C-alpha positions as CSV (number, residue, x, y, z in Angstrom):
1,M,190.9,105.5,53.1
2,K,191.9,109.1,54.2
3,I,189.6,108.7,57.2
4,K,191.0,105.4,58.1
5,M,194.5,106.6,58.0
6,K,193.5,109.7,60.4
7,K,191.8,107.0,62.8
8,A,194.8,105.0,62.8
9,L,197.0,107.9,63.8
10,Q,194.8,108.8,66.6
11,M,194.8,105.5,68.0
12,N,198.4,105.3,67.7
13,T,199.1,108.7,69.0
14,L,196.6,107.6,72.1
15,A,198.8,104.2,72.5
16,L,202.3,106.4,72.8
17,M,200.4,108.4,75.5
18,S,199.3,105.5,77.3
19,I,203.1,104.0,77.1
20,L,204.6,107.1,78.2
21,V,202.2,108.0,81.0
22,G,202.5,104.5,82.6
23,V,205.9,103.4,82.1
24,S,209.1,104.9,83.8
25,L,211.6,106.3,80.9
26,T,214.1,107.2,83.9
27,G,216.6,104.4,82.6
28,C,216.9,105.9,79.1
29,G,217.9,109.3,80.2
30,T,221.5,110.7,81.1
31,T,221.9,111.8,84.6
32,S,221.0,115.5,85.3
33,K,223.9,117.8,86.2
34,T,223.9,120.9,88.4
35,S,224.9,124.3,87.1
36,T,228.3,125.2,88.0
37,A,227.3,129.2,87.8
38,S,228.7,131.0,90.8
39,P,226.2,132.9,93.2
40,S,226.6,136.7,92.9
41,A,230.0,138.0,94.4
42,A,227.7,140.3,96.7
43,A,226.2,137.6,98.7
44,P,227.8,137.1,102.1
45,A,229.7,133.9,102.8
46,A,228.0,131.2,104.9
47,S,229.7,131.6,108.4
48,T,229.3,127.8,109.2
49,A,229.2,124.7,107.4
50,T,225.5,124.3,108.2
51,A,224.6,127.5,106.8
52,S,225.4,126.5,103.1
53,A,221.8,126.5,101.8
54,A,222.1,126.2,97.6
55,P,221.4,129.6,96.1
56,T,218.2,130.3,94.5
57,P,218.2,130.5,90.4
58,E,218.0,134.3,90.7
59,A,221.3,134.4,92.6
60,K,223.2,132.6,90.0
61,K,224.5,133.7,86.7
62,L,222.4,132.0,83.9
63,S,223.2,131.0,80.6
64,G,222.9,128.5,77.7
65,K,219.9,127.2,76.1
66,L,216.6,125.5,77.8
67,V,214.5,123.3,75.7
68,V,210.9,123.6,76.4
69,Y,208.1,121.6,75.1
70,S,204.6,123.6,75.6
71,A,201.2,123.1,75.1
72,G,199.5,126.3,73.6
73,P,197.9,128.8,73.4
74,S,200.9,129.8,70.8
75,D,201.2,133.3,71.5
76,L,201.3,133.0,75.2
77,A,204.2,130.5,74.8
78,V,205.7,132.9,72.5
79,K,205.4,135.8,75.1
80,I,206.8,133.5,78.2
81,Q,209.5,132.7,75.8
82,K,210.7,136.0,74.9
83,G,210.0,137.5,78.4
84,F,212.1,134.7,80.2
85,Q,214.7,135.2,77.8
86,A,214.7,138.9,78.3
87,K,214.8,138.3,82.0
88,T,217.8,135.9,82.1
89,G,219.7,135.8,79.1
90,V,218.9,132.1,78.5
91,E,218.0,131.1,75.0
92,V,214.8,129.0,74.9
93,E,214.4,126.7,72.2
94,M,210.6,125.7,72.2
95,F,208.6,123.2,70.5
96,Q,204.4,123.6,70.6
97,G,202.1,121.3,70.1
98,T,198.8,119.5,71.9
99,T,199.6,117.5,74.6
100,G,199.3,114.3,72.7
101,K,201.9,115.4,70.2
102,I,204.4,116.6,73.1
103,L,203.9,113.0,74.9
104,A,204.2,111.3,71.4
105,R,207.7,113.2,70.9
106,M,208.8,112.4,74.3
107,E,208.3,109.0,73.7
108,A,210.2,108.9,70.4
109,E,212.8,110.6,72.2
110,K,212.9,108.7,75.2
111,A,216.7,107.0,74.4
112,N,218.0,110.3,74.2
113,P,215.6,113.0,76.1
114,V,216.6,116.7,75.0
115,V,213.6,118.4,77.0
116,D,214.2,120.5,80.1
117,V,210.8,121.8,81.0
118,V,207.4,120.4,79.9
119,V,204.3,122.1,80.1
120,L,201.1,120.2,79.2
121,A,197.3,120.9,79.1
122,S,196.3,117.9,81.1
123,L,197.0,117.2,84.8
124,P,196.5,113.5,84.9
125,S,199.5,113.3,82.2
126,A,201.4,115.1,84.7
127,I,200.6,113.0,87.5
128,G,201.5,109.9,85.5
129,M,204.9,111.1,84.7
130,T,205.6,112.0,88.3
131,K,204.5,108.4,89.4
132,S,207.0,107.3,86.2
133,G,210.0,108.9,87.7
134,L,210.2,111.5,85.0
135,T,210.0,114.8,87.0
136,M,212.6,116.4,89.3
137,P,211.3,118.1,92.5
138,Y,211.6,121.6,92.9
139,K,209.5,122.3,96.3
140,E,211.4,125.8,96.9
141,A,210.0,127.4,93.7
142,K,209.2,131.1,94.5
143,N,205.6,131.8,94.6
144,A,204.6,128.0,94.4
145,D,202.7,128.6,98.1
146,K,200.3,130.7,96.0
147,L,199.5,128.1,93.6
148,I,195.7,126.6,94.1
149,P,196.8,123.3,96.3
150,A,194.3,121.0,94.3
151,Y,196.0,121.4,90.9
152,S,199.8,121.4,91.9
153,D,201.9,119.0,93.6
154,K,202.9,119.5,97.6
155,D,206.5,118.2,96.4
156,G,207.0,120.4,93.6
157,N,206.8,117.8,90.8
158,Y,204.3,119.9,88.6
159,F,203.3,123.4,88.9
160,S,199.9,124.1,87.5
161,Y,200.7,128.0,86.7
162,S,197.4,128.4,84.5
163,L,194.1,126.7,84.2
164,S,191.4,126.5,81.5
165,A,187.8,125.3,82.0
166,L,185.4,123.4,79.8
167,G,182.3,124.6,78.9
168,I,179.3,124.8,75.8
169,A,180.7,127.2,73.1
170,Y,177.8,128.5,70.7
171,N,177.6,130.6,67.5
172,T,175.7,133.9,68.7
173,K,174.4,134.5,65.3
174,T,172.7,131.3,64.7
175,V,171.7,130.4,68.3
176,T,168.9,132.5,69.7
177,N,168.4,130.1,73.0
178,P,171.8,128.5,74.0
179,P,171.6,125.1,75.8
180,K,172.5,125.5,79.6
181,E,173.3,122.0,80.5
182,W,175.5,119.1,79.0
183,S,172.1,117.1,78.7
184,D,170.4,119.8,76.4
185,L,172.9,118.5,73.8
186,T,170.7,115.3,73.5
187,K,167.8,117.4,72.2
188,P,166.3,117.5,68.5
189,E,167.2,121.0,67.9
190,W,171.2,120.3,68.2
191,K,170.6,117.2,65.8
192,D,173.9,117.0,63.8
193,K,175.0,120.5,64.9
194,V,177.6,119.9,67.8
195,N,181.2,119.3,67.5
196,I,183.3,117.5,70.2
197,P,187.3,117.9,70.6
198,D,189.1,114.9,70.3
199,P,190.5,113.5,73.5
200,A,193.5,111.7,71.8
201,Q,194.5,115.3,70.8
202,S,193.5,117.7,72.9
203,G,194.5,117.3,77.1
204,S,191.8,119.7,78.0
205,A,189.3,117.6,76.3
206,L,190.8,114.5,78.0
207,D,190.7,116.1,81.3
208,F,186.9,116.7,80.6
209,M,186.0,113.4,79.5
210,T,187.7,111.3,82.3
211,G,186.7,113.9,85.0
212,Y,183.2,113.7,83.7
213,T,183.2,110.2,83.8
214,N,184.9,110.0,86.9
215,K,182.1,112.0,88.3
216,N,179.1,110.4,86.9
217,G,180.1,106.8,86.2
218,D,177.4,105.1,84.1
219,A,175.4,108.4,83.6
220,A,178.4,109.9,81.7
221,W,178.4,107.0,79.3
222,D,174.7,107.2,78.9
223,L,174.8,111.2,77.8
224,F,177.9,110.4,75.7
225,N,175.6,108.1,73.9
226,K,172.6,110.1,73.5
227,V,175.1,113.1,72.3
228,K,176.4,110.8,69.7
229,A,173.1,109.5,68.5
230,N,171.9,113.1,68.1
231,G,174.6,113.3,65.4
232,A,177.6,114.9,67.4
233,I,181.1,114.3,65.9
234,I,184.8,114.4,67.1
235,A,186.1,116.9,65.1
236,G,190.1,117.3,65.8
237,A,191.7,119.2,68.4
238,N,190.0,122.3,69.9
239,Q,190.5,124.9,67.3
240,E,189.5,122.4,64.7
241,A,186.4,121.5,66.6
242,M,185.8,125.4,67.3
243,D,186.2,127.0,63.8
244,P,183.1,125.4,62.1
245,V,181.1,126.9,64.8
246,I,182.4,130.6,64.2
247,S,181.8,129.9,60.6
248,G,178.3,128.8,61.1
249,A,178.6,125.2,59.8
250,K,178.2,123.9,63.1
251,S,176.2,125.7,66.1
252,I,177.9,124.2,69.1
253,V,181.1,122.8,70.7
254,M,180.7,120.7,73.5
255,A,183.6,120.8,76.0
256,S,184.9,123.8,74.4
257,V,188.0,125.4,76.0
258,D,187.3,128.8,77.6
259,Y,190.2,130.6,76.7
260,M,190.0,129.8,73.1
261,T,186.3,130.8,73.0
262,Y,187.1,134.3,74.8
263,A,189.9,135.1,72.7
264,S,187.9,134.3,69.6
265,K,185.0,136.4,70.8
266,A,187.5,139.4,71.9
267,K,188.4,139.5,67.9
268,G,185.2,140.0,67.1
269,E,184.1,136.5,66.2
270,P,180.3,135.6,66.7
271,I,180.9,133.0,69.7
272,D,180.4,132.7,73.3
273,L,180.3,130.0,76.2
274,I,178.4,129.2,79.3
275,Y,179.4,126.7,82.0
276,P,176.9,124.4,83.1
277,A,175.6,124.8,86.6
278,S,175.6,121.2,87.3
279,G,179.5,121.1,86.9
280,T,182.3,121.1,84.4
281,V,186.0,120.1,84.6
282,I,188.7,122.8,85.2
283,S,191.6,121.6,83.3
284,P,195.1,122.4,84.9
285,R,197.9,123.3,82.7
286,P,201.0,121.9,84.7
287,A,204.7,122.5,84.3
288,M,207.4,120.3,85.3
289,I,211.2,120.2,85.2
290,M,212.6,116.7,83.5
291,K,214.8,114.7,85.6
292,T,217.2,114.3,82.9
293,T,217.6,117.8,82.5
294,K,221.3,119.1,82.4
295,N,220.2,122.7,82.8
296,Q,218.8,122.6,86.4
297,D,219.5,126.2,87.4
298,S,217.9,127.5,84.1
299,A,215.1,125.2,84.4
300,K,214.1,126.3,87.9
301,A,214.3,129.9,86.9
302,F,211.8,129.4,84.2
303,I,209.3,127.5,86.6
304,E,209.7,130.4,88.7
305,Y,209.1,132.9,85.8
306,L,206.0,131.1,85.0
307,L,204.9,131.8,88.6
308,S,205.9,135.4,88.7
309,D,203.5,138.4,88.7
310,E,204.9,139.0,85.2
311,A,204.0,135.7,83.4
312,Q,200.5,135.7,85.4
313,K,199.5,138.9,83.8
314,L,200.5,137.4,80.6
315,V,198.6,134.2,81.6
316,T,195.3,136.3,82.2
317,D,195.7,138.5,79.2
318,A,195.4,135.3,77.2
319,Y,192.1,134.6,78.8
320,L,193.3,131.6,80.9
321,L,192.6,131.3,84.5
322,S,195.7,132.0,86.9
323,G,196.7,129.1,89.0
324,R,197.7,131.4,91.7
325,S,194.7,131.7,94.3
326,D,196.0,135.6,94.8
327,V,195.6,136.6,91.1
328,Q,191.9,137.6,90.2
329,V,190.8,139.8,87.3
330,P,188.2,142.3,88.2
331,G,185.2,141.9,85.7
332,R,186.2,138.2,84.6
333,T,185.3,135.1,85.4
334,N,188.0,133.4,87.8
335,A,188.5,129.9,89.1
336,K,186.5,130.2,92.2
337,D,183.5,131.5,90.1
338,I,183.1,128.3,88.1
339,P,181.2,125.2,89.1
340,A,183.6,122.7,89.2
341,I,183.2,119.0,89.5
342,A,185.1,117.9,92.4
343,V,187.2,115.0,90.4
344,D,189.8,112.3,91.5
345,W,192.8,113.3,89.6
346,N,194.7,109.9,90.3
347,W,191.9,108.1,89.0
348,M,191.7,110.0,86.0
349,N,195.6,109.2,85.4
350,D,194.8,105.5,86.0
351,N,192.1,105.2,83.4
352,Q,192.5,108.1,81.0
353,A,193.7,105.7,78.3
354,A,190.8,103.2,78.8
355,V,188.2,106.4,78.8
356,T,189.6,108.0,75.6
357,Q,189.7,104.3,73.9
358,K,186.2,103.9,74.8
359,F,185.0,107.6,73.9
360,T,186.8,107.3,70.5
361,Q,185.5,104.0,69.6
362,L,181.8,105.0,70.6
363,F,182.3,107.9,68.2
364,K,183.6,105.7,65.3
365,K,180.3,103.7,65.2
């Protein structure tokens, strides 16, 4: 009975994600309001009517409260929250959850939206929200021009301030010869030893399943079928999939999020990760201002804080990859070093619900 209830809940969440991403909710919210805070008294007055450019968020006195919904990691989200509050004096009310939980919460609140800024772990979901008219562009954001172009919107609707990549994680005590390729997970030595994060709960897992399918077509489904036949199971979101591997109950996580693996390794846990040479998916973590925000100035300032040197140091300290092309961490794997699959993000947005449903149904057999 518990298993059936859990599966039903997962499918309900998937349905909510599909509805939110595919349908415009703009008619349900209130009209956004520009802050009336005045620019600094030290700023010179415009000499002509044509020179009256809007002041940047830094030039305005910010106050009030900003509501942020953020996918993990939890420690990073809290540090960003505290750093922004200290810098601006703006109170941040934050809800943390997986991408699936955030999208479900937004769907539940669509008649009375309260969130100002959303941070997800899935780029296709951000593309879907942009297409549905839910985001407010901020093309002028400071440091936006330093972001890796492939992962952020040229019109400023979403900003992939950080990235993660998917790999094969393994227990270093129980695995002496780790798999090197995704196809290795179909071999007899990994029978009943592989966990997979649930794409209905994890945005990064969702990006992997849809990206790998986009690149490989029927060959991807052939691999997924063989991995399933070899005893692999869906084991909840990312941490739930990894914990049994750390404990030794399982040996492998297929499509493990790299930053979570490296953070656990840094704590002394017996786990490590490889990126298959045949290619993997880099999963951007986009941040967006909601069109319904009543706190435009604070929301813009929050985006700029995410892109700042200070916040980018927090990002890399959390073992995430920087979304800025100019930020490279010596002695560490950076985005340019990872064998990334070239994917069509728009295709992934259009097909993510169908891929997730097919994938979860496959593993229910």
